[in-house]
PAVONU-604361 format. One line per field, with one value per residue (C-alpha): residue in three letters; residue number from 1; x, y, z. Coordinates in nm, 2 decimals. Last residue first. Layout:
PAVONU-604361
resn = (ALA:...)
resi = (NUM:...)
c1 = (X:...)
c2 = (Y:...)
c3 = (Z:...)
***
This chain:
PAVONU-604361
resn = (LYS:LYS:ASP:VAL:TRP:LYS:TYR:THR:TYR:GLU:VAL:ALA:GLY:TYR:GLY:ARG:ALA:TYR:ALA:ILE:PHE:ARG:LEU:VAL:MET:VAL:GLY:GLN:PRO:TYR:ARG:ASP:LYS:ALA:PRO:ALA:GLU:GLY:THR:CYS:GLU:PHE:ALA:GLU:GLY:LYS:GLY:TYR:TYR:ASP:LYS:GLY:PHE:LEU:ASN:ILE:GLY:SER:THR:HIS:GLY:VAL:HIS:ALA:PRO:PHE:GLY:ALA:PRO:HIS:TRP:HIS:ILE:GLY:VAL:SER:SER:ARG:ASP:THR:GLU:GLY:ALA:ILE:THR:VAL:SER:GLY:LYS:LEU:THR:PHE:LYS:GLN:GLY:PRO:VAL:LEU:TYR:THR:LEU:ASP:LYS:ASP:ALA:SER:TRP:THR:MET:THR:VAL:THR:CYS:SER:HIS:THR:ASN:LEU:GLN:MET:ASP:ASN:TRP:GLU:SER:THR:VAL:THR:LEU:THR:GLY:LYS:GLY:GLY:GLU:ALA:LYS:GLY:ARG:ASP:PHE:ARG:ARG:PRO:ASP:ARG:THR:ASN:PRO:PRO:ASN:ASP:ILE:PRO:VAL:ALA:LYS:ALA:GLU:VAL:PHE:ALA:TRP:HIS:SER:VAL:LYS:PRO:VAL:GLN:ASN:ALA:SER:GLN:GLN:ALA:GLY:THR:ALA:PRO:THR:THR:THR:PRO:THR:ARG:LYS:ALA:ASN:PRO:PHE:ARG:GLN:HIS:TYR:GLN:SER:GLU:GLN:ILE:LEU:GLU:GLN:LEU:THR:ASN:PRO:HIS:VAL:PRO:LYS:GLY:THR:PRO:MET:ALA:GLY:TYR:THR:SER:PHE:MET:PHE:GLY:PRO:TYR:GLU:LYS:VAL:GLY:THR:CYS:TRP:GLN:SER:LEU:GLY:ARG:GLY:ASN:TRP:SER:SER:ALA:ALA:MET:GLY:SER:PHE:SER:GLY:THR:ASP:TYR:ILE:HIS:HIS:TRP:LEU:ASP:PHE:VAL:VAL:ILE:SER:ASN:GLY:ILE:VAL:ILE:ALA:PRO:ALA:ILE:HIS:GLN:ILE:ASN:LEU:TRP:ALA:ALA:THR:ARG:LEU:LYS:GLU:GLU:LEU:GLU:GLY:ALA:VAL:GLY:ALA:VAL:GLU:SER:GLY:GLN:GLY:VAL:GLY:ILE:VAL:GLY:PHE:ILE:GLN:ASP:GLN:ARG:PHE:GLY:ALA:GLY:HIS:LEU:ALA:LYS:GLN:VAL:ALA:ASP:ASN:ILE:TRP:THR:CYS:THR:GLY:VAL:ASP:GLN:GLN:GLY:PHE:ARG:LEU:LYS:SER:ALA:THR:ARG:GLY:GLY:TRP:GLY:THR:ASN:VAL:PRO:VAL:LYS:LEU:ARG:ALA:MET:GLN:ASP:ALA:VAL:ARG:ALA:VAL:PHE:GLN:LYS:ALA:ASP:ALA:THR:GLY:LEU:LYS:HIS:LYS:ALA:GLY:LYS:ASN:LEU:THR:LYS:GLY:PHE:ALA:LEU:TRP:ASP:PHE:THR:LEU:ALA:THR:GLN:GLN:PRO:GLY:LYS:THR:PHE:GLY:ILE:LEU:GLY:MET:VAL:LEU:GLY:LEU:THR:VAL:THR:LEU:ILE:LEU:PHE:ALA:ARG:LEU:LYS:MET)
resi = (423:422:421:420:419:418:417:416:415:414:413:412:411:410:409:408:407:406:405:404:403:402:401:400:399:398:397:396:395:394:393:392:391:390:389:388:387:386:385:384:383:382:381:380:379:378:377:376:375:374:373:372:371:370:369:368:367:366:365:364:363:362:361:360:359:358:357:356:355:354:353:352:351:350:349:348:347:346:345:344:343:342:341:340:339:338:337:336:335:334:333:332:331:330:329:328:327:326:325:324:323:322:321:320:319:318:317:316:315:314:313:312:311:310:309:308:307:306:305:304:303:302:301:300:299:298:297:296:295:294:293:292:291:290:289:288:287:286:285:284:283:282:281:280:279:278:277:276:275:274:273:272:271:270:269:268:267:266:265:264:263:262:261:260:259:258:257:256:255:254:253:252:251:250:249:248:247:246:245:244:243:242:241:240:239:238:237:236:235:234:233:232:231:230:229:228:227:226:225:224:223:222:221:220:219:218:217:216:215:214:213:212:211:210:209:208:207:206:205:204:203:202:201:200:199:198:197:196:195:194:193:192:191:190:189:188:187:186:185:184:183:182:181:180:179:178:177:176:175:174:173:172:171:170:169:168:167:166:165:164:163:162:161:160:159:158:157:156:155:154:153:152:151:150:149:148:147:146:145:144:143:142:141:140:139:138:137:136:135:134:133:132:131:130:129:128:127:126:125:124:123:122:121:120:119:118:117:116:115:114:113:112:111:110:109:108:107:106:105:104:103:102:101:100:99:98:97:96:95:94:93:92:91:90:89:88:87:86:85:84:83:82:81:80:79:78:77:76:75:74:73:72:71:70:69:68:67:66:65:64:63:62:61:60:59:58:57:56:55:54:53:52:51:50:49:48:47:46:45:44:43:42:41:40:39:38:37:36:35:34:33:32:31:30:29:28:27:26:25:24:23:22:21:20:19:18:17:16:15:14:13:12:11:10:9:8:7:6:5:4:3:2:1)
c1 = (-0.01:0.02:0.03:0.13:-0.04:0.13:-0.01:0.08:-0.07:-0.12:-0.12:-0.30:-0.32:-0.60:-0.61:-0.77:-0.72:-0.87:-0.79:-0.72:-0.65:-0.57:-0.55:-0.33:-0.32:-0.06:-0.12:-0.17:-0.52:-0.66:-1.02:-0.93:-0.73:-1.03:-1.06:-0.99:-1.30:-1.36:-1.55:-1.58:-1.55:-1.52:-1.43:-1.48:-1.37:-1.44:-1.56:-1.75:-1.67:-1.74:-1.74:-1.61:-1.56:-1.49:-1.50:-1.37:-1.17:-1.19:-1.34:-1.05:-1.01:-0.76:-0.72:-0.45:-0.24:-0.25:0.03:-0.14:-0.49:-0.74:-0.90:-1.07:-1.07:-1.20:-1.17:-1.34:-1.28:-1.48:-1.46:-1.08:-0.85:-0.66:-0.72:-0.92:-0.91:-1.02:-1.05:-1.00:-1.15:-1.09:-1.27:-1.16:-1.30:-1.12:-1.29:-0.97:-0.69:-0.51:-0.16:0.00:-0.33:-0.32:-0.66:-0.90:-0.74:-0.60:-0.66:-0.54:-0.64:-0.50:-0.63:-0.44:-0.50:-0.28:-0.28:0.00:-0.07:0.06:-0.19:-0.35:-0.37:-0.11:-0.13:-0.04:-0.20:-0.12:-0.23:-0.15:-0.20:-0.16:-0.19:0.11:0.26:0.23:0.30:0.11:0.21:0.02:0.10:-0.07:0.19:0.20:0.53:0.61:0.31:0.19:0.41:0.28:0.50:0.38:0.33:0.30:0.19:0.38:0.17:0.25:0.39:0.30:0.49:0.47:0.17:0.10:-0.23:-0.32:-0.30:-0.34:-0.11:-0.13:0.21:0.22:0.27:0.57:0.79:0.51:0.43:0.78:0.79:0.46:0.13:-0.17:-0.23:-0.34:-0.28:0.02:-0.04:0.17:0.39:0.36:0.62:0.64:0.26:0.20:0.54:0.53:0.18:0.27:0.59:0.39:0.12:0.40:0.57:0.25:0.16:0.50:0.48:0.18:0.35:0.66:0.98:1.27:1.52:1.48:1.35:1.36:1.47:1.25:1.00:0.70:0.81:0.97:0.86:1.00:0.88:1.02:0.89:0.86:0.76:0.41:0.32:-0.05:0.00:0.17:-0.11:-0.38:-0.20:-0.18:-0.54:-0.57:-0.68:-0.60:-0.43:-0.77:-0.80:-1.13:-0.99:-0.66:-0.82:-0.56:-0.19:-0.11:0.07:-0.21:-0.03:0.29:0.07:-0.14:0.18:0.31:-0.01:0.01:-0.22:-0.19:-0.43:-0.31:-0.61:-0.67:-0.79:-0.65:-0.28:-0.18:0.03:0.26:0.43:0.79:0.95:1.28:1.42:1.25:1.52:1.53:1.81:2.05:1.92:2.03:2.38:2.39:2.25:2.52:2.79:2.66:2.62:2.30:2.08:2.06:1.72:1.88:2.13:1.84:1.84:1.48:1.29:1.22:0.87:0.85:0.56:0.60:0.42:0.18:-0.02:0.25:0.27:-0.09:-0.34:-0.48:-0.46:-0.11:0.00:-0.17:0.00:0.34:0.30:0.18:0.49:0.74:0.58:0.58:0.96:1.03:0.81:0.98:0.80:1.10:1.40:1.63:1.76:1.79:1.42:1.29:1.58:1.66:1.29:1.23:1.55:1.44:1.09:1.23:1.46:1.16:0.86:0.88:0.55:0.67:0.54:0.37:0.27:-0.09:-0.06:0.10:-0.20:-0.44:-0.25:-0.25:-0.62:-0.66:-0.44:-0.67:-0.99:-0.84:-0.74:-1.09:-1.25:-1.00:-1.09:-1.06:-1.28:-1.38:-1.37:-1.01:-1.08:-1.15:-0.79:-0.76:-0.58:-0.35:-0.25:-0.12:0.09:0.25:0.30:0.50:0.59:0.95:1.07:0.73:0.72:0.58:0.49:0.66:0.44:0.06:0.03:0.27:0.08:-0.25:-0.11:0.02:-0.32:-0.49:-0.23:-0.27:-0.65:-0.64:-0.40:-0.62:-0.94:-0.77:-0.66:-1.01:-1.17:-0.92:-0.99:-1.37:-1.33)
c2 = (-15.22:-15.00:-14.62:-14.43:-14.09:-13.85:-13.73:-13.42:-13.39:-13.02:-12.81:-12.47:-12.11:-11.86:-11.51:-11.35:-11.69:-11.92:-12.29:-12.52:-12.89:-12.98:-13.33:-13.25:-13.36:-13.46:-13.67:-13.38:-13.54:-13.44:-13.54:-13.79:-13.99:-14.08:-13.92:-14.10:-14.08:-13.89:-13.90:-13.64:-13.59:-13.28:-13.19:-12.83:-12.47:-12.16:-11.80:-11.85:-12.14:-12.18:-12.53:-12.72:-13.08:-13.31:-13.06:-13.17:-12.90:-12.92:-12.57:-12.42:-12.23:-11.97:-11.88:-12.15:-12.04:-12.28:-12.51:-12.85:-12.93:-12.98:-13.25:-13.09:-13.02:-12.70:-12.48:-12.16:-11.88:-11.60:-11.38:-11.33:-11.18:-11.48:-11.85:-12.10:-12.48:-12.72:-13.10:-13.41:-13.72:-13.82:-14.12:-14.32:-14.44:-14.59:-14.48:-14.43:-14.64:-14.46:-14.54:-14.37:-14.29:-14.54:-14.61:-14.44:-14.11:-13.85:-13.47:-13.15:-12.79:-12.50:-12.14:-11.85:-11.48:-11.17:-10.80:-10.55:-10.18:-9.95:-9.67:-9.72:-10.10:-10.37:-10.72:-11.08:-11.39:-11.75:-12.07:-12.40:-12.72:-13.08:-13.44:-13.48:-13.13:-12.80:-12.43:-12.15:-11.78:-11.46:-11.09:-10.76:-10.48:-10.11:-9.92:-9.92:-9.70:-9.67:-9.96:-10.21:-10.50:-10.81:-11.12:-11.43:-11.74:-12.06:-12.38:-12.63:-12.97:-13.33:-13.54:-13.79:-14.01:-14.25:-14.23:-14.56:-14.79:-15.15:-15.39:-15.18:-15.12:-15.30:-15.08:-15.12:-14.87:-14.61:-14.67:-14.59:-14.28:-14.16:-14.19:-14.03:-14.17:-14.51:-14.55:-14.77:-15.11:-15.09:-15.39:-15.50:-15.57:-15.21:-15.17:-14.85:-14.68:-14.81:-14.66:-14.32:-14.31:-14.38:-14.13:-13.87:-13.95:-13.93:-13.59:-13.45:-13.56:-13.34:-13.05:-13.06:-13.19:-13.07:-13.35:-13.65:-13.66:-13.39:-13.48:-13.67:-13.59:-13.73:-13.78:-13.50:-13.35:-13.16:-12.88:-12.65:-12.32:-12.15:-11.78:-11.89:-12.03:-12.03:-12.25:-12.52:-12.49:-12.53:-12.84:-12.99:-12.92:-12.65:-12.73:-12.42:-12.17:-12.02:-11.92:-11.98:-12.17:-11.98:-11.65:-11.56:-11.65:-11.30:-11.10:-11.17:-11.29:-11.43:-11.56:-11.76:-11.87:-12.02:-12.20:-12.39:-12.69:-12.89:-13.16:-13.46:-13.64:-14.00:-14.10:-13.83:-13.79:-13.51:-13.20:-12.98:-12.68:-12.62:-12.32:-12.26:-11.93:-11.80:-11.56:-11.36:-11.11:-11.30:-11.62:-11.50:-11.44:-11.78:-11.94:-11.78:-11.90:-12.26:-12.27:-12.20:-12.36:-12.71:-12.66:-12.76:-12.48:-12.24:-11.96:-12.02:-12.11:-12.46:-12.52:-12.81:-13.03:-13.19:-13.52:-13.70:-14.00:-14.25:-14.12:-14.20:-13.93:-13.96:-13.62:-13.70:-13.73:-13.40:-13.23:-13.37:-13.26:-12.91:-12.86:-12.98:-12.76:-12.46:-12.49:-12.54:-12.25:-12.02:-11.95:-12.02:-12.04:-11.76:-11.89:-11.74:-11.76:-11.41:-11.21:-11.47:-11.51:-11.14:-11.10:-11.38:-11.23:-10.89:-11.06:-11.21:-11.44:-11.52:-11.40:-11.47:-11.75:-11.58:-11.92:-11.81:-11.73:-12.07:-12.23:-12.05:-12.17:-12.53:-12.51:-12.40:-12.69:-12.93:-12.79:-12.80:-13.16:-13.26:-13.10:-13.28:-13.63:-13.85:-14.16:-14.17:-14.52:-14.48:-14.18:-13.81:-13.70:-13.33:-13.38:-13.62:-13.33:-13.14:-13.44:-13.44:-13.07:-13.08:-12.72:-12.67:-12.41:-12.23:-12.20:-12.43:-12.32:-12.51:-12.76:-12.75:-13.00:-12.80:-12.48:-12.65:-12.79:-12.45:-12.29:-12.55:-12.51:-12.13:-12.16:-12.38:-12.15:-11.85:-12.04:-12.14:-11.79:-11.65:-11.90:-11.81:-11.44:-11.50:-11.70)
c3 = (-20.37:-20.06:-20.09:-19.78:-19.73:-19.49:-19.16:-18.95:-18.59:-18.55:-18.23:-18.26:-18.14:-18.20:-18.05:-17.75:-17.60:-17.86:-17.89:-18.18:-18.22:-18.58:-18.73:-19.03:-19.39:-19.66:-19.97:-20.21:-20.28:-19.94:-19.96:-20.23:-19.98:-19.76:-19.42:-19.08:-18.86:-18.54:-18.22:-17.95:-17.57:-17.36:-17.00:-16.88:-16.92:-16.72:-16.76:-17.09:-17.32:-17.69:-17.85:-18.14:-18.23:-18.53:-18.81:-19.15:-19.34:-19.73:-19.74:-19.55:-19.22:-19.12:-18.75:-18.68:-18.98:-19.29:-19.40:-19.40:-19.51:-19.23:-19.01:-18.72:-18.34:-18.19:-17.89:-17.78:-17.52:-17.37:-17.06:-17.07:-16.81:-16.67:-16.67:-16.87:-16.85:-17.13:-17.09:-17.30:-17.46:-17.82:-17.98:-18.29:-18.62:-18.92:-19.24:-19.42:-19.25:-18.98:-18.86:-18.56:-18.39:-18.10:-17.95:-17.71:-17.77:-17.52:-17.47:-17.31:-17.38:-17.19:-17.24:-17.10:-17.04:-17.00:-16.91:-16.89:-16.80:-17.07:-16.98:-17.32:-17.26:-17.27:-17.42:-17.34:-17.49:-17.40:-17.59:-17.42:-17.62:-17.50:-17.61:-17.83:-17.87:-17.69:-17.70:-17.87:-17.81:-17.86:-17.88:-17.84:-17.78:-17.72:-17.66:-18.03:-18.10:-18.47:-18.59:-18.33:-18.39:-18.58:-18.36:-18.60:-18.41:-18.47:-18.51:-18.22:-18.31:-18.36:-18.61:-18.90:-18.85:-19.14:-19.34:-19.50:-19.81:-19.71:-19.52:-19.21:-19.03:-18.69:-18.39:-18.16:-18.34:-18.34:-17.98:-17.86:-18.07:-17.92:-18.09:-17.92:-17.57:-17.45:-17.08:-16.98:-16.81:-16.50:-16.41:-16.05:-15.79:-15.64:-15.63:-15.44:-15.51:-15.87:-15.93:-15.78:-15.99:-16.31:-16.22:-16.16:-16.49:-16.69:-16.53:-16.60:-16.97:-17.01:-16.83:-17.05:-16.89:-16.67:-16.58:-16.35:-15.99:-15.73:-15.37:-15.13:-14.85:-15.05:-15.41:-15.62:-15.95:-16.25:-16.47:-16.74:-16.88:-16.53:-16.52:-16.63:-16.29:-16.39:-16.69:-16.49:-16.23:-16.49:-16.62:-16.27:-16.17:-15.91:-15.55:-15.34:-15.58:-15.68:-15.31:-15.13:-14.83:-14.86:-14.75:-14.48:-14.52:-14.64:-14.91:-15.16:-15.47:-15.31:-15.02:-15.26:-15.45:-15.12:-15.05:-15.38:-15.34:-15.67:-15.79:-16.00:-16.15:-16.24:-15.89:-15.65:-15.69:-15.45:-15.50:-15.29:-15.45:-15.55:-15.72:-15.89:-15.99:-15.68:-15.56:-15.88:-15.88:-15.66:-15.81:-16.16:-16.04:-15.86:-16.18:-16.39:-16.16:-16.16:-16.54:-16.73:-16.99:-16.86:-16.69:-16.36:-16.40:-16.40:-16.67:-16.76:-16.44:-16.33:-16.18:-15.94:-15.84:-15.49:-15.45:-15.22:-15.33:-15.25:-14.90:-14.84:-14.75:-14.40:-14.22:-14.11:-14.47:-14.56:-14.26:-14.36:-14.72:-14.61:-14.39:-14.65:-14.92:-14.69:-14.62:-15.00:-15.10:-14.84:-14.51:-14.29:-14.51:-14.39:-14.06:-13.71:-13.64:-13.61:-13.76:-14.03:-14.12:-14.15:-14.37:-14.61:-14.63:-14.72:-14.98:-15.15:-15.11:-14.74:-14.60:-14.24:-14.03:-13.73:-13.57:-13.58:-13.95:-14.01:-13.83:-14.06:-14.36:-14.23:-14.18:-14.55:-14.65:-14.47:-14.62:-14.97:-14.91:-14.79:-15.10:-15.33:-15.19:-14.89:-14.85:-14.48:-14.33:-14.21:-13.99:-14.04:-13.98:-13.89:-13.56:-13.74:-13.97:-13.67:-13.56:-13.91:-13.89:-13.56:-13.48:-13.36:-13.61:-13.65:-13.27:-13.01:-12.65:-12.38:-12.20:-12.20:-11.91:-11.69:-11.76:-11.69:-11.36:-11.26:-11.34:-11.12:-10.84:-10.84:-10.85:-10.54:-10.36:-10.43:-10.32:-9.99:-9.93:-9.99:-9.76:-9.48:-9.53:-9.52:-9.20)
***
């Protein structure tokens, strides 16, 4: 009887295990895994309002799943070889492959297609950037595989947030730790600063090819928001947000009938980087880049052991009204944000009227301060009000609205104005 009971139990267990195996089906690999379906398992339902915290959680779950699927850390020739040996193709684990997987998972988890983008860094020497031919790009790509880089991004309200899982594994060598990674949920401007190897930027919509030509980060944000709006409301005309004067706004604005300040141009102030005459191997240099609505100051230096260090401060802003023509006494409001990255424990920013022709770190008694603040560890949003100065404050008839930021050294963007007399 005991033997009979044992046989019955064995047969029953075999049937149960066979049924489980049949239900489970063939095991999925990184090539066959359905990321859209995976995202649906994370979906919190239509009533839940998705935000940045949800997206960060979803992307961290994607990273964990990629580790379980043994997706290779594909950030160089070693990764390409590992992918080819394991899957028969080189692209598993590249930034393009990861971007596609994360986008599908985010869509499955509840984000709309019109919210989901790919943001693209275009390296110097890329044919896309218009500075290299096809042959030159192939040669450069052989030396630098990641001459272009894409990462998934989501439009959440008025912000564009980037979830760069590939760059996390590039830095750490592993898919683990994405939940707390600095690359998981970066603002667009901070991401553009972080991928400093890429001076130009593009975007692509969900599951599509890149759009347009490389642009500045501030322009990139406007283009993405415009694309997102037209995807969601294809038959509606978007009312543009007010930003400091662009060429199109200048032609549309009515010239004041009284004497006024007229906007001329916005540009970054060059930073002088003299060589180290005592030790040519040592350097301490800065760079200011930007224009209308944006300033990025980057510093790089090396220590006594010749190890390289860097830090970056990015400042963005917009005005509540057009600033093409300003009548003395006219008031306006500026709103913006400051982000800090790299090896610095202190930064500062400032906004002021100033005479033209001075380096960013040099002040003047005729300067008029609108805003200034020190930051420690991280930046934040800011807001300030200003007023157009009278002509006698700058009797030479030229002045600048100067935005400055400190990253181990000062950099600035200046809006130049010239006085226009009306009789």
